[in-house]
C-alpha positions in Angstrom: 45.5 -120.8 -196.6 42.4 -122.6 -197.7 40.2 -120.3 -195.7 42.0 -117.3 -197.1 41.3 -118.6 -200.7 37.7 -119.0 -199.8 37.4 -115.6 -198.3 39.0 -114.0 -201.3 36.6 -115.8 -203.6 33.6 -114.7 -201.4 34.6 -111.0 -202.0 34.8 -111.5 -205.7 31.5 -113.2 -205.8 30.0 -110.4 -203.7 31.3 -107.8 -206.2 29.8 -109.9 -209.1 26.4 -110.0 -207.5 26.6 -106.3 -206.9 27.2 -105.7 -210.6 24.0 -107.5 -211.3 22.1 -105.4 -208.8 23.6 -102.1 -210.0 22.8 -102.8 -213.6 19.2 -103.8 -212.6 18.9 -100.5 -210.7 20.3 -98.5 -213.7 17.7 -100.1 -216.0 14.9 -99.3 -213.6 15.9 -95.7 -213.5 16.0 -95.6 -217.3 12.3 -96.5 -217.2 12.8 -99.9 -218.9 10.2 -102.6 -218.4 9.8 -103.5 -214.8 10.8 -107.1 -215.3 13.6 -106.4 -217.8 16.4 -106.5 -215.3 15.1 -109.7 -213.7 14.8 -111.5 -217.1 18.3 -110.2 -218.0 19.8 -111.9 -214.9 17.8 -115.1 -215.5 18.9 -115.3 -219.2 22.6 -114.3 -218.6 23.9 -117.5 -216.9 22.6 -120.3 -219.2 22.8 -118.6 -222.6 25.4 -117.2 -224.9 26.3 -113.6 -225.3 23.5 -113.0 -227.9 20.9 -112.2 -225.2 20.8 -108.5 -226.0 20.8 -106.4 -229.1 22.0 -103.3 -227.3 25.8 -103.0 -227.6 26.2 -101.9 -224.1 24.2 -104.7 -222.7 26.1 -107.1 -225.0 29.4 -106.0 -223.5 28.0 -106.2 -220.0 26.6 -109.7 -220.7 29.9 -111.1 -222.0 32.0 -109.5 -219.3 29.9 -110.9 -216.5 29.7 -114.4 -218.2 33.5 -114.5 -218.2 33.6 -113.6 -214.5 31.0 -116.2 -213.6 33.0 -118.9 -215.4 36.1 -117.9 -213.6 34.5 -117.9 -210.1 32.8 -121.2 -210.8 36.1 -122.8 -211.6 37.7 -121.4 -208.5 34.8 -122.5 -206.3 35.0 -126.1 -207.7 38.7 -126.2 -207.0 38.3 -124.9 -203.4 35.5 -127.4 -202.8 37.7 -130.2 -203.9 40.5 -129.0 -201.6 38.1 -129.0 -198.7 37.4 -132.7 -199.2 41.1 -133.4 -199.6 41.9 -131.7 -196.3 39.1 -133.5 -194.5 37.4 -130.2 -193.4 33.9 -130.5 -191.9 31.3 -127.9 -191.2 31.2 -126.9 -187.5 27.5 -127.2 -186.4 28.2 -124.8 -183.5 29.5 -122.1 -185.8 26.5 -119.8 -185.3 26.6 -117.9 -182.0 24.0 -115.7 -180.4 24.4 -112.0 -180.1 26.3 -110.6 -177.1 24.2 -108.7 -174.6 25.1 -105.1 -175.4 24.9 -102.7 -172.4 27.3 -99.8 -172.4 29.4 -99.4 -169.3 31.2 -96.3 -168.3 34.8 -96.2 -169.4 36.2 -95.8 -165.9 33.9 -98.1 -164.0 35.1 -99.9 -160.9 38.9 -99.7 -161.0 40.5 -102.1 -158.6 43.8 -102.3 -156.8 45.3 -98.9 -157.8 44.5 -96.9 -154.7 48.0 -97.0 -153.4 49.5 -96.2 -156.8 47.1 -93.3 -157.2 48.0 -91.8 -153.8 51.7 -92.2 -154.5 51.5 -90.2 -157.7 49.2 -87.5 -156.1 51.8 -87.0 -153.4 54.5 -86.5 -156.0 52.3 -84.0 -157.8 51.2 -82.0 -154.8 54.6 -81.7 -153.1 57.4 -79.3 -154.1 60.7 -80.4 -155.6 64.1 -78.8 -155.4 64.4 -78.8 -159.2 61.1 -76.9 -159.7 62.8 -73.8 -160.8 65.1 -75.6 -163.3 62.4 -77.6 -165.2 59.3 -79.7 -164.8 59.3 -82.7 -162.6 58.7 -85.9 -164.7 56.9 -88.8 -163.2 57.1 -92.0 -165.2 54.5 -94.8 -164.9 56.1 -97.9 -166.4 54.6 -101.4 -167.0 53.8 -104.0 -169.6 51.0 -103.6 -172.0 47.5 -104.1 -170.6 48.6 -103.5 -167.0 46.6 -100.3 -166.7 49.1 -97.4 -167.1 46.7 -95.2 -169.1 43.8 -96.0 -166.8 45.9 -95.0 -163.7 47.0 -91.8 -165.4 43.4 -91.0 -166.2 42.4 -91.6 -162.6 45.1 -89.2 -161.3 44.3 -86.6 -164.0 40.6 -86.5 -162.9 41.3 -86.3 -159.2 39.5 -83.3 -157.7 42.4 -82.4 -155.4 44.4 -81.2 -158.5 41.7 -78.8 -159.8 42.9 -75.9 -157.7 46.6 -76.9 -157.6 47.4 -76.4 -161.3 46.6 -73.5 -163.7 45.9 -75.9 -166.5 45.9 -79.7 -167.3 46.7 -81.2 -170.7 46.5 -84.7 -172.0 48.3 -85.9 -175.1 48.6 -89.4 -176.6 52.2 -89.4 -177.9 52.7 -92.9 -179.3 56.1 -93.5 -181.0 57.1 -89.9 -181.7 56.3 -86.3 -180.8 56.0 -84.6 -184.1 54.1 -81.6 -185.4 50.7 -83.3 -185.0 51.3 -84.1 -181.3 52.4 -80.5 -180.7 49.2 -79.4 -182.3 47.2 -81.8 -180.1 48.7 -80.2 -176.9 48.3 -76.7 -178.3 44.7 -77.2 -179.3 43.9 -78.8 -175.9 45.2 -75.7 -174.2 43.5 -73.2 -176.4 40.4 -75.1 -177.4 40.9 -74.0 -181.0 42.4 -75.3 -184.2 45.9 -74.3 -185.4 46.4 -74.7 -189.1 50.0 -73.7 -189.7 52.4 -76.6 -189.8 55.9 -75.2 -189.2 57.2 -77.0 -186.1 59.3 -74.1 -184.8 56.3 -71.8 -185.0 54.1 -74.3 -183.1 56.8 -74.7 -180.5 57.0 -71.0 -180.0 53.2 -70.7 -179.7 53.1 -73.5 -177.3 55.8 -72.0 -175.1 53.9 -68.7 -175.2 50.7 -70.4 -173.9 52.6 -72.2 -171.1 54.7 -69.3 -170.0 54.1 -68.4 -166.4 51.6 -71.2 -165.8 51.8 -74.1 -163.4 50.7 -77.0 -165.5 50.1 -80.7 -165.4 50.8 -82.5 -168.6 50.2 -86.2 -169.3 52.2 -87.7 -172.2 50.6 -91.1 -172.7 52.3 -94.1 -174.4 55.9 -93.0 -175.1 57.9 -95.6 -177.0 61.0 -93.8 -178.2 64.2 -94.6 -176.3 66.5 -92.1 -178.0 67.8 -89.7 -175.4 68.1 -86.8 -177.8 64.6 -87.2 -179.1 63.3 -87.5 -175.5 65.0 -84.2 -174.7 63.4 -82.7 -177.8 60.1 -84.0 -176.5 60.4 -82.1 -173.2 61.9 -78.9 -174.6 58.6 -77.1 -175.3 57.7 -77.6 -171.6 60.8 -76.0 -170.1 58.8 -72.8 -169.6 56.1 -72.3 -167.0 55.8 -71.6 -163.3 57.5 -73.6 -160.5 55.6 -76.7 -159.6 54.8 -77.8 -163.2 54.7 -81.6 -163.5 54.7 -84.1 -166.4 53.4 -87.6 -166.1 54.6 -90.1 -168.8 53.4 -93.6 -169.4 55.6 -96.1 -171.1 56.3 -99.8 -171.5 60.0 -99.1 -171.5 62.1 -98.6 -168.4 64.8 -97.0 -170.6 62.5 -94.1 -171.4 61.9 -93.6 -167.6 65.7 -93.7 -167.0 66.3 -91.0 -169.6 63.6 -88.7 -168.4 63.0 -89.1 -164.7 63.7 -86.5 -162.2 61.6 -88.1 -159.4 61.1 -91.8 -158.6 59.6 -94.1 -161.3 56.3 -95.9 -160.5 56.6 -99.5 -161.8 53.0 -100.6 -162.2 52.6 -104.3 -161.4 49.9 -106.8 -162.1 46.8 -106.9 -159.9 47.0 -109.0 -156.8 44.9 -112.2 -156.1 42.1 -110.1 -154.6 41.7 -107.2 -157.0 41.9 -109.2 -160.2 39.0 -111.5 -159.3 37.0 -108.5 -158.2 37.6 -106.7 -161.5 36.6 -109.9 -163.4 33.5 -110.5 -161.4 32.4 -106.8 -161.6 32.6 -107.0 -165.4 31.0 -110.5 -165.7 28.4 -110.4 -162.9 28.1 -106.7 -161.8 29.3 -107.8 -158.4 32.6 -107.6 -156.5 32.8 -111.4 -156.0 31.3 -114.7 -156.9 29.2 -115.1 -153.7 25.8 -114.7 -155.4 26.8 -117.4 -158.0 28.7 -120.2 -156.0 28.4 -122.5 -159.0 30.6 -120.2 -161.1 33.2 -119.5 -158.4 35.6 -122.4 -159.0 35.7 -122.1 -162.8 35.7 -118.2 -162.5 38.8 -118.3 -160.3 40.6 -120.6 -162.8 39.8 -118.2 -165.6 41.1 -115.3 -163.5 44.4 -117.1 -163.0 44.9 -117.2 -166.7 44.6 -113.4 -166.8 48.0 -113.2 -164.9 46.9 -110.1 -163.0 46.4 -107.9 -166.1 43.4 -105.6 -165.9 42.8 -105.5 -169.6 42.6 -109.3 -169.7 40.2 -109.4 -166.7 37.9 -106.7 -168.1 37.8 -108.2 -171.6 37.1 -111.8 -170.5 34.6 -110.6 -167.8 32.8 -108.5 -170.4 32.7 -111.5 -172.7 30.8 -113.5 -170.0 28.5 -110.7 -169.0 25.0 -112.0 -168.3 26.1 -115.6 -169.1 25.2 -117.6 -166.0 25.5 -121.2 -167.2 28.5 -123.1 -166.0 29.1 -124.7 -169.3 29.5 -121.3 -171.0 32.2 -120.4 -168.5 33.9 -123.8 -169.0 34.0 -123.2 -172.7 36.2 -120.3 -172.0 38.4 -122.1 -169.5 38.9 -125.2 -171.6 39.5 -123.4 -174.9 42.4 -124.8 -176.9 43.5 -121.3 -177.7 45.2 -121.2 -174.4 47.6 -123.9 -175.8 48.6 -121.7 -178.8 52.0 -119.9 -178.7 51.3 -116.5 -177.1 53.2 -114.5 -179.7 54.8 -111.1 -178.9 52.7 -110.6 -175.7 51.2 -113.0 -173.4 48.0 -111.0 -173.1 47.3 -111.5 -176.8 46.4 -115.1 -175.9 43.6 -113.8 -173.7 42.4 -111.3 -176.3 42.5 -113.9 -179.0 40.2 -116.1 -176.9 37.8 -113.1 -176.4 37.8 -112.6 -180.2 37.2 -116.3 -180.8 34.0 -116.2 -178.7 32.5 -113.2 -180.4 29.5 -113.7 -182.6 30.7 -114.0 -186.2 29.2 -110.7 -187.4 31.1 -108.8 -184.6 34.3 -110.5 -185.7 34.1 -109.0 -189.2 33.3 -105.5 -187.9 36.1 -105.6 -185.4 38.6 -106.9 -188.0 37.6 -104.0 -190.3 38.7 -101.5 -187.6 42.3 -102.8 -188.1 42.6 -100.1 -190.8 42.8 -97.5 -188.1 46.4 -96.8 -186.9 47.4 -97.1 -183.3 46.3 -94.2 -181.2 43.9 -93.0 -184.0 40.7 -91.4 -182.5 37.7 -92.5 -184.5 34.1 -91.3 -184.4 31.4 -93.8 -183.5 29.0 -92.6 -186.2 31.7 -92.5 -188.9 32.6 -96.1 -188.1 29.0 -97.2 -188.4 28.7 -95.5 -191.8 31.8 -97.3 -193.0 30.4 -100.6 -191.8 27.2 -99.9 -193.7 29.1 -98.9 -196.8 31.1 -102.2 -196.7 27.9 -104.2 -196.5 28.7 -105.4 -193.0 25.3 -104.3 -191.6 22.8 -106.3 -193.6 19.2 -106.3 -192.4 15.9 -106.7 -194.2 14.6 -103.7 -192.3 15.0 -100.0 -193.4 18.2 -98.0 -193.2 17.3 -96.3 -190.0 17.0 -99.6 -188.2 20.2 -100.7 -189.8 22.1 -97.8 -188.2 20.5 -98.6 -184.9 21.8 -102.1 -185.3 25.2 -100.7 -186.0 25.1 -98.6 -182.8 24.1 -101.7 -180.9 27.1 -103.6 -182.2 29.5 -100.8 -181.7 28.4 -100.7 -178.0 28.9 -104.4 -177.9 32.6 -104.1 -178.8 32.8 -101.1 -176.3 31.3 -103.2 -173.5 34.1 -105.8 -173.7 36.8 -103.1 -173.9 37.7 -103.8 -177.5 36.9 -100.1 -177.9 37.5 -97.4 -175.3 36.5 -93.8 -175.0 39.5 -91.6 -175.7 41.5 -90.5 -172.7 41.4 -86.8 -173.4 37.6 -86.7 -172.8 36.6 -86.0 -176.4 33.7 -87.7 -178.0 35.9 -90.1 -180.0 37.0 -93.7 -179.3 40.3 -95.5 -179.6 41.6 -99.1 -179.4 44.2 -100.1 -176.9 47.5 -100.8 -178.7 47.2 -104.5 -177.9 43.6 -104.6 -179.2 44.9 -102.9 -182.4 47.5 -105.7 -182.7 44.8 -108.3 -182.3 42.6 -106.6 -185.0 45.5 -106.6 -187.4 46.3 -110.2 -186.6 42.8 -111.5 -187.3 42.3 -109.3 -190.4 45.4 -110.7 -192.0 46.0 -109.5 -195.6 42.4 -108.3 -196.0 42.8 -105.0 -194.1 45.9 -102.9 -194.5 46.9 -99.6 -192.9 49.6 -97.5 -194.5 51.7 -95.7 -191.9 55.3 -96.6 -192.6 54.8 -99.6 -194.8 56.9 -98.6 -197.8 59.2 -100.9 -199.7 62.8 -100.0 -200.7 61.7 -97.8 -203.5 59.4 -95.6 -201.4 56.3 -97.4 -202.6 53.4 -98.7 -200.5 53.8 -102.4 -200.0 50.3 -103.9 -200.1 49.1 -107.5 -200.4 47.4 -108.3 -203.7 44.5 -109.7 -201.6 44.0 -106.5 -199.7 40.4 -105.3 -199.7 40.5 -102.4 -197.1 43.3 -99.9 -197.0 43.8 -96.7 -195.0 46.4 -94.1 -195.7 47.5 -91.4 -193.2 47.3 -88.1 -195.0 50.6 -86.5 -195.8 51.4 -83.1 -197.2 52.2 -84.6 -200.6 50.5 -87.7 -201.9 53.1 -88.7 -204.5 51.8 -91.0 -207.3 54.9 -93.1 -207.1 54.0 -94.2 -203.6 50.7 -95.7 -204.8 51.8 -97.5 -208.0 51.7 -100.9 -206.3 47.9 -100.5 -206.0 47.6 -101.3 -209.7 48.1 -104.9 -208.7 45.3 -104.8 -206.0 42.4 -105.5 -208.2 39.8 -106.1 -205.6 40.4 -103.1 -203.3 37.1 -102.0 -201.7 38.1 -99.3 -199.3 40.6 -96.5 -199.7 40.5 -94.2 -196.7 42.5 -91.1 -196.4 42.7 -90.5 -192.6 41.4 -88.7 -190.7 37.9 -89.1 -192.1 35.9 -86.8 -189.8 38.2 -83.9 -188.8 41.4 -82.4 -189.9 42.0 -79.8 -187.2 45.2 -81.5 -186.2 46.5 -82.1 -189.7 48.4 -79.7 -192.0 46.0 -77.2 -193.7 47.4 -77.8 -197.2 47.8 -81.3 -198.5 48.2 -82.3 -202.1 47.4 -85.4 -204.0 49.1 -86.2 -207.3 46.9 -85.6 -210.4 48.1 -89.0 -211.7 46.4 -90.7 -208.7 43.1 -89.1 -209.7 43.4 -89.4 -213.5 45.3 -92.7 -213.9 45.0 -94.9 -210.8 41.5 -94.1 -209.4 39.7 -95.2 -212.6 41.5 -98.6 -212.2 40.1 -99.2 -208.7 36.8 -100.5 -210.1 35.9 -102.5 -207.0 35.9 -99.6 -204.6 32.9 -99.4 -202.2 34.4 -96.8 -199.9 36.5 -93.8 -201.0 37.7 -91.0 -198.7 39.9 -88.2 -200.0 39.3 -86.0 -197.0 41.6 -83.1 -196.4 43.3 -82.7 -199.8 43.5 -79.6 -202.0 41.5 -81.2 -204.8 39.8 -78.6 -207.0 38.3 -81.0 -209.5 37.3 -84.7 -209.7 37.7 -86.6 -213.0 34.5 -87.5 -214.7 35.6 -91.2 -214.5 34.5 -91.1 -210.9 31.1 -92.2 -212.3 32.6 -95.5 -213.3 33.1 -96.6 -209.7 29.6 -98.3 -209.8 30.0 -100.1 -206.5 30.7 -96.9 -204.5 28.6 -96.6 -201.3 30.7 -94.0 -199.5 32.4 -90.9 -200.9 34.1 -88.5 -198.5 35.4 -85.3 -200.0 35.2 -83.2 -196.8 37.7 -80.4 -196.1 38.5 -80.2 -199.8 38.9 -77.3 -202.3 36.5 -78.8 -204.8 34.3 -76.3 -206.6 32.0 -78.5 -208.7 31.2 -82.2 -208.7 31.1 -83.9 -212.1 27.7 -84.9 -213.5 28.8 -88.5 -213.5 28.4 -88.6 -209.7 24.7 -89.0 -210.5 25.3 -92.4 -211.9 26.7 -93.8 -208.6 23.3 -95.4 -207.9 24.6 -97.4 -204.9 25.9 -94.3 -203.1 24.8 -94.2 -199.5 27.0 -91.4 -198.0 28.3 -88.3 -199.7 30.3 -86.0 -197.4 31.1 -82.5 -198.6 31.5 -81.0 -195.2 33.8 -77.9 -195.0 34.2 -77.7 -198.8 34.5 -74.0 -198.7 34.8 -73.5 -202.4 31.9 -75.7 -203.5 29.4 -73.6 -205.5 26.8 -76.1 -206.7 25.7 -79.7 -206.8 25.0 -81.5 -210.1 21.3 -81.9 -210.9 21.9 -85.6 -211.5 22.4 -86.1 -207.8 18.6 -86.6 -207.4 19.0 -89.9 -209.1 20.9 -91.3 -206.1 17.8 -93.0 -204.7 19.9 -94.9 -202.1 21.5 -91.8 -200.7 21.0 -91.6 -196.9 23.7 -89.1 -195.9 24.3 -85.8 -197.7 26.6 -83.8 -195.4 27.0 -80.3 -197.0 27.6 -78.4 -193.8 29.9 -75.4 -193.8 29.7 -74.8 -197.5 29.3 -71.0 -197.5 29.6 -70.6 -201.3 27.1 -73.2 -202.2 24.5 -71.2 -204.0 21.8 -73.7 -205.0 20.4 -77.1 -204.4 19.3 -79.5 -207.2 15.6 -79.3 -207.9 13.9 -82.5 -206.7 16.2 -83.1 -203.7 13.0 -83.9 -201.8 12.7 -87.1 -203.8 15.6 -88.6 -201.8 13.2 -89.8 -199.1 15.7 -92.1 -197.4 17.8 -89.1 -196.2 18.3 -88.9 -192.5 21.2 -86.5 -193.0 20.8 -83.3 -195.0 23.0 -80.7 -193.4 21.9 -77.7 -195.4 19.1 -76.8 -197.8 18.9 -73.5 -199.8 15.7 -71.8 -200.7 15.9 -70.3 -204.2 14.0 -67.8 -206.3 12.0 -68.5 -209.4 11.9 -72.2 -210.4 14.6 -73.2 -208.0 14.5 -75.3 -204.8 11.7 -74.6 -202.4 11.0 -75.2 -198.7 8.5 -77.8 -199.8 11.4 -80.1 -200.7 11.5 -80.9 -197.0 7.9 -82.2 -197.0 8.6 -85.9 -197.4 12.0 -86.0 -195.7 10.5 -87.5 -192.6 13.7 -89.2 -191.3 15.9 -86.1 -191.0 18.0 -86.0 -187.9 21.0 -84.3 -186.4 21.5 -80.8 -187.7 19.6 -79.0 -190.5 20.4 -75.5 -191.8 17.8 -73.7 -194.0 19.3 -70.6 -195.7 18.0 -67.8 -197.9 14.6 -67.8 -196.3 14.0 -64.4 -197.7 13.1 -66.2 -200.9 10.0 -67.7 -199.4 7.1 -65.9 -201.0 4.3 -68.1 -199.8 3.7 -69.0 -196.2 2.2 -72.3 -197.4 5.7 -73.5 -198.2 6.7 -73.1 -194.5 3.7 -75.1 -193.4 4.4 -77.9 -196.0 8.0 -78.2 -194.8 6.5 -79.8 -191.7 9.4 -79.3 -189.3 7.1 -80.3 -186.5 7.1 -83.8 -187.9 10.8 -84.2 -187.9 11.3 -85.6 -184.4 14.9 -86.5 -184.6 16.3 -83.1 -185.4 18.7 -81.9 -182.7 19.9 -78.6 -184.2 18.1 -76.2 -186.5 19.5 -73.0 -188.2 17.1 -70.6 -189.9 18.9 -68.0 -191.9 17.6 -65.0 -193.9 19.9 -62.9 -196.2 22.3 -60.6 -194.3 22.0 -57.6 -196.6 18.3 -57.5 -197.5 16.9 -55.6 -194.5 15.6 -52.8 -196.6 13.5 -55.0 -198.8 12.3 -57.5 -196.1 8.6 -58.2 -195.7 8.3 -58.1 -191.9 4.8 -59.6 -191.7 5.7 -62.4 -194.2 8.9 -63.3 -192.3 7.0 -63.4 -189.0 4.5 -65.8 -190.5 7.2 -68.0 -192.0 9.1 -68.2 -188.8 5.9 -69.0 -186.9 5.1 -71.9 -189.2 8.6 -73.3 -189.1 8.1 -74.4 -185.5 10.2 -77.6 -185.0 9.5 -80.6 -182.8 9.9 -80.2 -179.1 13.0 -82.6 -179.1 15.1 -79.8 -180.5 18.3 -79.0 -178.5 19.8 -76.0 -180.4 18.1 -73.3 -182.4 19.9 -70.5 -184.3 17.9 -67.7 -186.0 20.0 -65.4 -188.2 19.1 -62.0 -189.8 15.4 -62.5 -189.3 13.5 -59.3 -190.3 10.4 -59.6 -188.1 9.8 -57.3 -185.2 9.0 -60.1 -182.8 9.7 -63.7 -182.3 6.8 -66.3 -182.4 5.5 -67.5 -179.1 6.7 -71.0 -179.7 10.3 -70.0 -179.0 9.4 -69.7 -175.3 7.1 -72.7 -175.4 7.7 -75.0 -172.3 7.4 -78.0 -174.5 10.9 -77.3 -175.7 12.3 -78.9 -172.6 15.4 -80.3 -174.3 16.6 -76.9 -175.5 20.1 -76.0 -174.3 21.2 -73.3 -176.8 19.2 -70.5 -178.4 21.0 -68.0 -180.6 19.3 -65.1 -182.3 21.9 -63.4 -184.4 21.6 -60.2 -186.4 17.8 -59.9 -185.7 18.1 -56.2 -185.6 14.4 -55.3 -185.6 13.5 -57.5 -182.6 13.4 -55.6 -179.3 12.7 -58.5 -177.0 
């Protein structure tokens, strides 16, 4: 309880310091004296509220002085409690960084060969009920025993490639609703389905499966209701004879309800396989022979894993590249083994792994507790959230900070706290038990809203919550959020998913009262995501959220951003991806000198860019830039954006009147660009200057690291020679579209 009080105070103090820094930045941008902000901070603490004659500064001064006095009193009280409790500083509290190699997700699976062969035999042989319905093969076992891993192993077996017409993987979790149906349907068709009527989706799914011999994996089924299990299987009643379904579940009751062939009960690893798995993850060897000094203590640690692969992998990964016996004994002799195990015995092992993480990794891992179980998150998106929350603090530049974030993400991946998603997408997930651990260590700080409603239908959130995620629903009713008025220090409000809504209903609505009444009250927000909602307009009060680092409005119906966005001086990430109705960005956006990521991809109606966007020299991400006529934005805005990476789309190139602009854009110097789109106007062929466009395209030669190039509606009669230059050895995709005058 004492530590929770201290942690809560630390957040408040952090917010207070950020107010100082933000006010200093505001003064700097208003061209006040260079040292004015510094002197303001220096004078504020020891003097009365008469330090300034400007009314706004006077109010700011008094407001912060009150906060300082409150925090000082709380700190003194907490310090006194520390002494009363006899708490002492732990001199060993600082730990070194973990070695951070990235290991393949399916590396060195032990002890499952017989299980794999048994399932393959069931899949490949016929069944007398094949004409009646699909054969269901349940894999049952406790959490962490490797059910999903075994199912993956079978799913990828080469012998099945020619045996089935199609294979589909779906993570089901506790229920099989419209979202899971979409997941299966989109896996089959490789395209998004936006309508949300469950019956229509069922019909479409049956249509796609009709006449096909399919293999379907339904991973992690919890529901034991026989009627709901029947509903779960009903879309898969169609298909050709020989169709098979694999389910994984912790519950034997589920298997009893659904099985039509024998159930495979997955047991713990034996005394030979578990040490091999542990040694492979710790020493990159199958046994301890090369390190005899570690063998005895290693075998004792393995016994504590109780044959569970997840435990062996996690503890092995924790000790990777640590070859001193005392480091291994620290794990073996930890007092955490003596604690009550809780709901699952494996949590003890995982808590030990968490305890031995470096302190900075602990915070980042705990932050990920805001993701619901089974949620597939994007690596880059998580790093942006870490950065926005101030968890990646380096003295170096932003680019190195993101590299540090990637390194730390890979560290959590290497000890199996993160796993690549089972359906072979680019995302990552946390095992359910790892998710339980994250929620346990985060306590009241991180909160995820899935079904956490009180008796009145409101979201029940601790007053100490700092990070909160909310799974998007069709209607975000204001009444559900009223309890947030009491959460004064909320830093993160994430509407999930944050990076893609292809599996969510197309139309989702958020109460206007949330935007106009509640949002202005959440003054401590650093991270705000309203992705996927039908929001056409943001209130001007958004500019009062001075702490905001991350603003995600992707997949929205917003047409214009309020000018006050330009006063969010701390803003680091602004995502407007897939805002199809967006027409322009406010001119004030060029004041956001800390902006690093401006994602305006797929904004077809965006007509112009703010003049001076090239001043934002920290930008590694600028998805699209528009070349304008007259005094509008020019290609030369790209001149000093040296750090651009990923994808860049340059549109309306027909407005380039001087080839010098193309030269000054210096695409050759932007070594980290992976994708480049160069687009001329579609309906201007009659007025195109062929020679000028040929010269412009020639001077827009990118760096040789480019992987994808698209050239649209180019009016020249030939392409420049650099398009066939052998220095572009990384190029995998070249798309000339609508270049009607080019004959070769």
